[in-house]
N, C-alpha and C positions, 0 to 999 in steps of 0.2 A: 426484292429478296429482303427478308427479315434477319435479325442478329442470330437467330438460331441456324438459319440455313447459310449464313455467312460462315459461322464457326464449323459447320458440318463441312462444307466445301474446303474451306481451308485446312482443316484437320486432315481430309482426305488426300488433298495435294502434299501435305507434309508427309504423309505415309507413303504415298507413290514414289516420291523422290528418294525418301530413305530406303524403301524396299528395293528400288532400283540398284542403288549404290551397293547395298549389302548383297543382293543376289549377283552381283558382278564379280563378287570375290569367291573363289573356291572355298569350301568350308575347311578344307585342309589347311587352309592359310589364315583362318580366324583367329589364331592364337599368336601368328606372327605380331611381335611387338617391336615397332621401331624405336631405337634407342632415344632418338630426340622427341618422341612423343610420349612414350612411357604408357600406352593404352593399345588395345587391340580391338578387333571387330567383336569378339565375343564379349567382351566387358561392355561395348557400347550398345550391343543388342540387349544384353541383359540390364543394362542400366535404363534404356528406353522401355522395357517390360515394366519395371518397377516405378519409373517416374511418370509414365503414361497412367498408371493406376493411382498414383497419388495426386498428381495434378488435374486430372480429368474424370476420377471416379470418386476416390475417398474424400477428398475435400469438397466435392460437388454433391454427391449422394448418399455417401457413406459406404460401408462394406457391402460387397457383392458376394453372395453365398456361391454362385456358380464359380467365380474367379478363386475364391479360397478353397474350393474343392480340386480345382485343376491345377493351381500354382501354389508352391509353398512361399508365400510371400515373406516371411521371416528370413528364410534362407536367401532369397532374392536380395532383400534388404542387406543382409550381413555381406554378400558377395558382390553386389552392383550398386549398392546405395550410395550416397553422397561422399561418406567418409571411408568407402573401401578402396582397396589398392588393386588396379587393374592387373597387376603382375602376379598376385596370389591365386588368380583363377586359372592361370596358365597349367594345362594337364588335367584340370578337373571340370571343364565344361564341356556340354554336349551341344554342338552347334545346330544341329537337326532340332532338337529340343528346344533351344533358345529361339529359333526362327518360328517353331510352332507356337510358342508362348506369345511371342511378339505379335504375330498375326491374329491370334485369339484376342490378346489385350486392344490391339487397334480395332478389332470388330466390337469389342464390349464399349470401347471409348465413343465410338460413332453411335451405337444404340443408346448410351447413357445420355449424349448430348440431345439426340433427338427426342428423349422422353422429357426433357425439359420445357417449361411454358417460358414466355418472354418475362413474366414477372420473375420466375425463378432466377434469371440471371443477375438481377440486383440484389438479390438476398446475399447475406454474409457467407462466406465459405465456412463449412463444418470444420470442427476442430477436434477430430476424434483421436488425435495422438497428443503427445507431450509437446511436440515442436510446432510452433506456429508457421503457417506458410510463409516462405520467405518473401514473397511478392503480393499475392493476392489478398485483397479485401473482400470482394465479392466472387461469386460463381462465374460470372463473365469473365473476371481477371485471371482466375485460376485456368480456364479453358484456354483463353488467349495466350497465357503464359506458356501452356502446355505446347502449343503450336511452336511458338519461338524457340521454346526449349529443344523441340524435336528437330527443328531446322538447324540450331546449334550444333547438335549431335551429327546431323546429317553432313555438315561441313567437316566435322572431326573425322567422320567416316570416309569422306572423300579425300582427306589428307593421308589417312592410313592407307586407303587404296593405292593412292599415287605412289606412296613409298613401297609397298609391298607386292603391288600387282599391275603398275602402271595406271595411267590417268583414266579418267571417264570422260567422254566427249559430250554427254548430256543430248546426243542426236544432232549436234551442231555441224558436224562435218558432212552430214547428208543435205544440208540447206542449200538452196540456189541463190 
């Protein structure tokens, strides 16, 4: 397996785990915000939409017209970006739309990674915004960070789920 194939497989796995957790929480509970976490499923999903775009598309290959036509990235950045407040989106988010946008972005991320050559991975990240990438120097670094960042939020989603809707057994209770 080459590096592109590994990044694609790891990204897909991060998406599978994240989506399993998200899907296990009824959408009517997505804005429930445990006081000890100050975040909720809606914010986590919106944050993943914008962060997947930034870490695995924007700094890797630049703007994508199909994404900008479907998703208001400016609004997502304001509502779900690094400096946003998860409590401020309560009452204004649409879980069905958030989930649809996340699935769309996850698809675009996989397509984007597959479009790269092995030589592309060693190239410097694109810097299309005023802010430098917080971690990555190369496109490989950015995609690798995206996987780690997604799993970090997967863990946060698991904590929220445990507090508002019970734990998630990850299929462990059915093992012999």
